[in-house]
N, CA, C and O atoms as a MOPAC input file, in Angstrom:
PM7 MOZYME 1SCF
protein

 N     83.99100 1    83.79700 1    91.44200 1
 C     85.06700 1    83.42100 1    93.03400 1
 C     85.30900 1    83.88600 1    93.49000 1
 O     85.64700 1    84.80700 1    92.74500 1
 N     85.56100 1    84.23800 1    94.64200 1
 C     86.66000 1    85.11800 1    95.51800 1
 C     87.45500 1    84.43100 1    96.54300 1
 O     86.90400 1    84.37800 1    97.64200 1
 N     88.65300 1    83.87400 1    96.45000 1
 C     89.58100 1    83.02100 1    97.23400 1
 C     89.63400 1    83.45500 1    98.46900 1
 O     90.42800 1    84.39500 1    98.51100 1
 N     89.07000 1    83.17900 1    99.73700 1
 C     88.90200 1    83.81400 1   101.06500 1
 C     90.29800 1    83.71300 1   101.32500 1
 O     90.63800 1    84.72200 1   101.94200 1
 N     91.36500 1    82.86100 1   101.10800 1
 C     92.40200 1    82.76600 1   101.62700 1
 C     93.05800 1    83.73900 1   101.18900 1
 O     94.05000 1    83.94200 1   101.88900 1
 N     92.90300 1    84.76700 1    99.94400 1
 C     93.58700 1    86.17700 1    99.85600 1
 C     93.79900 1    87.06100 1   100.76400 1
 O     94.71900 1    87.83700 1   101.02300 1
 N     92.56900 1    86.75900 1   101.30400 1
 C     91.62600 1    88.68200 1   102.34200 1
 C     92.08200 1    87.69500 1   103.76200 1
 O     91.77400 1    88.39500 1   104.72600 1
 N     92.69800 1    86.34000 1   104.28600 1
 C     92.54600 1    86.68200 1   105.28700 1
 C     93.99100 1    86.76600 1   105.71300 1
 O     94.90000 1    86.29800 1   105.02800 1
 N     94.20900 1    87.50600 1   107.11000 1
 C     94.61600 1    88.26700 1   107.92900 1
 C     95.57500 1    89.77400 1   107.02300 1
 O     96.79400 1    89.94500 1   107.00100 1
 N     94.55100 1    90.59800 1   106.41600 1
 C     94.81800 1    91.61800 1   105.50100 1
 C     93.81900 1    93.03700 1   106.22900 1
 O     92.63600 1    92.95400 1   106.55900 1
 N     94.42000 1    93.87900 1   106.30300 1
 C     94.12600 1    95.19000 1   106.35300 1
 C     93.62400 1    95.74900 1   105.25100 1
 O     94.46400 1    95.97400 1   104.38000 1
 N     91.53900 1    96.30900 1   104.79700 1
 C     91.62200 1    96.87200 1   103.93100 1
 C     90.92600 1    98.14600 1   104.04400 1
 O     90.08100 1    98.44400 1   104.88800 1
 N     91.36100 1    98.82900 1   103.13900 1
 C     90.78500 1   100.33500 1   103.43000 1
 C     89.53600 1   100.32900 1   101.96800 1
 O     89.69100 1    99.87900 1   100.83200 1
 N     88.56300 1   100.88900 1   102.47300 1
 C     87.40900 1   101.10600 1   101.21500 1
 C     87.11100 1   102.40800 1   101.05700 1
 O     86.86500 1   103.35600 1   101.80300 1
 N     87.25400 1   102.08400 1    99.08500 1
 C     86.83200 1   104.01600 1    99.34700 1
 C     85.92700 1   103.83200 1    98.27000 1
 O     86.44200 1   103.96700 1    97.16000 1
 N     84.57400 1   103.52800 1    98.30000 1
 C     83.42100 1   103.81600 1    98.02500 1
 C     83.99800 1   105.31400 1    96.66500 1
 O     85.08200 1   105.89200 1    96.57700 1
 N     82.24200 1   105.53700 1    95.52900 1
 C     81.93700 1   106.36600 1    95.25500 1
 C     80.65200 1   106.73000 1    95.17800 1
 O     79.70100 1   105.95000 1    95.13600 1
 N     80.59600 1   108.06200 1    95.15700 1
 C     79.15300 1   108.40700 1    95.69100 1
 C     77.95900 1   107.61400 1    94.45000 1
 O     77.02900 1   106.84000 1    94.68000 1
 N     78.48100 1   108.21500 1    93.04600 1
 C     77.57900 1   107.89300 1    92.09300 1
 C     77.83000 1   106.40800 1    91.72300 1
 O     77.17700 1   105.98600 1    90.76900 1
 N     78.84600 1   105.39400 1    92.45900 1
 C     78.60700 1   104.33500 1    91.81100 1
 C     78.63400 1   103.56100 1    92.99200 1
 O     77.95700 1   104.19800 1    93.80000 1
 N     79.07200 1   102.48000 1    93.55200 1
 C     79.03200 1   101.71200 1    94.83700 1
 C     79.49800 1   102.21300 1    95.96100 1
 O     80.72100 1   102.34400 1    95.99200 1
 N     78.62900 1   102.68300 1    97.33200 1
 C     79.15900 1   103.41900 1    98.19300 1
 C     79.85000 1   102.43500 1    99.24900 1
 O     79.63100 1   101.22300 1    99.25700 1
 N     80.64300 1   103.03800 1   100.07100 1
 C     82.01700 1   102.13200 1   100.63600 1
 C     81.16300 1   101.41000 1   101.68400 1
 O     82.00600 1   100.64800 1   102.15700 1
 N     80.31000 1   101.22700 1   102.18000 1
 C     79.70100 1   100.56500 1   103.42000 1
 C     78.94500 1    98.92700 1   102.79500 1
 O     78.84500 1    97.75300 1   103.15000 1
 N     78.45700 1   100.04200 1   101.39600 1
 C     78.02800 1    98.36300 1   100.13100 1
 C     79.20900 1    97.70900 1    99.97200 1
 O     78.91800 1    96.55400 1   100.28400 1
 N     80.49100 1    97.73000 1    99.64700 1
 C     81.23100 1    96.91200 1    99.50300 1
 C     82.06000 1    96.78100 1   100.49000 1
 O     83.08900 1    96.18300 1   100.17800 1
 N     81.93700 1    97.35100 1   102.29100 1
 C     82.57100 1    96.54500 1   103.36800 1
 C     80.96100 1    95.67600 1   104.03200 1
 O     80.62900 1    95.26100 1   105.14200 1
 N     80.49600 1    95.70300 1   103.07700 1
 C     78.70200 1    94.51800 1   103.41100 1
 C     79.55300 1    93.50700 1   103.39000 1
 O     79.76200 1    92.81300 1   104.38500 1
 N     80.46000 1    93.22700 1   101.58700 1
 C     80.42400 1    92.60900 1   101.03600 1
 C     81.73900 1    91.75500 1   101.30500 1
 O     81.87900 1    90.56000 1   101.04500 1
 N     82.88900 1    92.80300 1   102.00800 1
 C     84.40000 1    92.17800 1   102.36300 1
 C     84.29800 1    91.49300 1   103.37600 1
 O     85.07500 1    90.54300 1   103.46900 1
 N     83.11600 1    91.78200 1   104.69900 1
 C     82.97200 1    90.94000 1   105.41000 1
 C     82.91300 1    89.53000 1   105.40900 1
 O     83.43000 1    88.71300 1   106.17100 1
 N     82.38100 1    89.42800 1   104.68100 1
 C     82.01300 1    87.41400 1   103.96100 1
 C     83.87600 1    87.28900 1   103.41600 1
 O     84.16300 1    86.10700 1   103.22900 1
 N     84.41900 1    87.72700 1   103.29900 1
 C     85.65900 1    87.02000 1   102.64800 1
 C     86.36300 1    87.26700 1   103.81400 1
 O     86.77200 1    86.10700 1   103.78800 1
 N     86.72700 1    87.58200 1   104.51700 1
 C     87.52500 1    87.75000 1   105.54800 1
 C     88.03400 1    89.35700 1   105.92700 1
 O     87.46300 1    90.44300 1   105.82100 1
 N     89.37100 1    88.96000 1   106.41200 1
 C     90.36000 1    90.35900 1   106.53600 1
 C     89.67900 1    91.31000 1   107.31500 1
 O     88.51200 1    91.22200 1   107.69700 1
 N     90.69300 1    92.47800 1   107.59100 1
 C     90.00300 1    93.53600 1   108.85700 1
 C     89.95900 1    94.88700 1   108.12000 1
 O     90.88200 1    95.46100 1   107.54200 1
 N     88.56500 1    95.29800 1   108.28600 1
 C     88.41800 1    96.90900 1   107.55400 1
 C     88.99300 1    98.06800 1   108.30700 1
 O     89.23100 1    97.46700 1   109.35500 1
 N     89.27500 1    98.94000 1   108.46600 1
 C     90.54500 1    99.63700 1   108.59000 1
 C     89.50800 1   100.91800 1   108.66800 1
 O     89.03300 1   101.40800 1   109.69200 1
 N     89.28700 1   101.32600 1   107.28900 1
 C     89.03000 1   102.87000 1   106.96100 1
 C     87.40500 1   102.44200 1   106.19800 1
 O     87.45300 1   101.26400 1   105.84100 1
 N     86.41200 1   102.90900 1   105.96400 1
 C     85.32800 1   102.67300 1   104.88900 1
 C     85.16300 1   104.68100 1   104.62100 1
 O     85.32800 1   105.59100 1   105.43300 1
 N     84.89200 1   104.70400 1   103.56700 1
 C     84.60700 1   106.22600 1   103.17200 1
 C     83.85400 1   106.20000 1   101.84000 1
 O     84.19400 1   105.36600 1   101.00100 1
 N     83.00100 1   106.92800 1   101.62200 1
 C     82.39900 1   107.19800 1   100.20400 1
 C     82.36400 1   108.74600 1    99.96600 1
 O     81.82700 1   109.56700 1   100.71000 1
 N     82.93600 1   108.96400 1    98.96400 1
 C     83.67400 1   110.23900 1    98.47900 1
 C     83.21200 1   110.52600 1    96.96900 1
 O     82.98100 1   109.48800 1    96.34800 1
 N     83.02900 1   111.71900 1    96.24600 1
 C     82.63200 1   111.93000 1    94.83200 1
 C     84.18100 1   111.99000 1    94.36500 1
 O     85.10600 1   112.60200 1    94.90000 1
 N     84.19400 1   110.95300 1    92.89600 1
 C     85.47100 1   111.08400 1    92.62700 1
 C     86.42800 1   112.02200 1    92.63100 1
 O     87.56000 1   111.94600 1    93.10900 1
 N     85.54700 1   113.53700 1    91.68000 1
 C     86.24500 1   114.62600 1    91.67200 1
 C     86.66300 1   115.32700 1    92.76000 1
 O     87.00100 1   116.50700 1    92.67100 1
 N     86.67600 1   114.49000 1    94.14800 1
 C     87.33200 1   115.06300 1    95.39600 1
 C     88.24400 1   114.28700 1    95.85600 1
 O     89.16800 1   114.54900 1    96.62700 1
 N     87.94500 1   113.28500 1    95.33900 1
 C     89.43500 1   111.90100 1    95.58300 1
 C     90.85000 1   112.75500 1    94.78300 1
 O     91.93100 1   113.07300 1    95.27800 1
 N     90.41100 1   112.91900 1    93.61500 1
 C     91.54800 1   113.05400 1    92.37700 1
 C     91.91700 1   114.75800 1    92.09100 1
 O     91.05600 1   115.51800 1    91.64600 1
 N     93.09800 1   115.14100 1    92.36600 1
 C     93.78200 1   116.40500 1    91.69500 1
 C     93.40000 1   116.79000 1    90.31700 1
 O     93.88600 1   116.27400 1    89.31000 1
 N     92.68000 1   117.53800 1    90.32200 1
 C     92.60900 1   118.39000 1    88.67300 1
 C     92.72600 1   119.82100 1    88.82200 1
 O     93.21800 1   120.49100 1    89.73100 1
 N     92.16000 1   120.15400 1    87.71600 1
 C     92.18600 1   121.65200 1    87.23300 1
 C     90.95500 1   122.66300 1    88.13900 1
 O     90.99700 1   123.88100 1    88.31100 1
 N     89.85900 1   121.64500 1    88.63400 1
 C     88.70300 1   122.25200 1    89.12300 1
 C     89.19900 1   122.88700 1    90.57500 1
 O     88.49800 1   123.75500 1    91.09500 1
 N     90.66600 1   122.35000 1    91.35300 1
 C     90.69600 1   122.27400 1    92.37900 1
 C     91.72200 1   124.19800 1    92.37900 1
 O     91.33400 1   125.15600 1    93.04700 1
 N     92.86100 1   124.20900 1    91.53600 1
 C     92.97600 1   125.62100 1    91.05000 1
 C     92.59700 1   126.53700 1    91.81900 1
 O     91.63700 1   126.10700 1    92.45700 1
 N     92.90100 1   127.85800 1    92.17900 1
 C     92.20800 1   128.89200 1    91.87800 1
 C     92.23200 1   129.53800 1    90.92500 1
 O     93.28300 1   129.87200 1    90.37700 1
 N     90.91700 1   129.89700 1    90.46400 1
 C     90.41300 1   131.18800 1    89.48400 1
 C     90.60600 1   132.52400 1    90.04000 1
 O     90.19300 1   132.95000 1    91.11800 1
 N     91.40900 1   133.22300 1    88.99800 1
 C     91.43000 1   134.83100 1    89.64200 1
 C     90.85100 1   135.00600 1    87.79000 1
 O     91.10400 1   134.64000 1    86.64300 1
 N     89.79400 1   135.97000 1    88.74200 1
 C     89.29800 1   136.99700 1    87.09500 1
 C     89.90500 1   138.21700 1    87.19900 1
 O     90.04900 1   138.93900 1    88.18600 1
 N     90.35800 1   138.40800 1    85.68100 1
 C     91.05700 1   139.39500 1    85.43600 1
 C     90.54800 1   140.60500 1    85.15100 1
 O     91.29900 1   141.55100 1    84.91400 1

């Protein structure tokens, strides 16, 4: 059970996952517990985190 008082008067940013739960679905749930949703997005996890796949590859 969620304590609705915890989210009262809070600002909420939502980052959903393309292969998991999308941002708009999380936003729908969060609207029932209160708070102000400032931002909602759905991305693939590899687009959010830096890693070796973001480095430029040079062929020698």
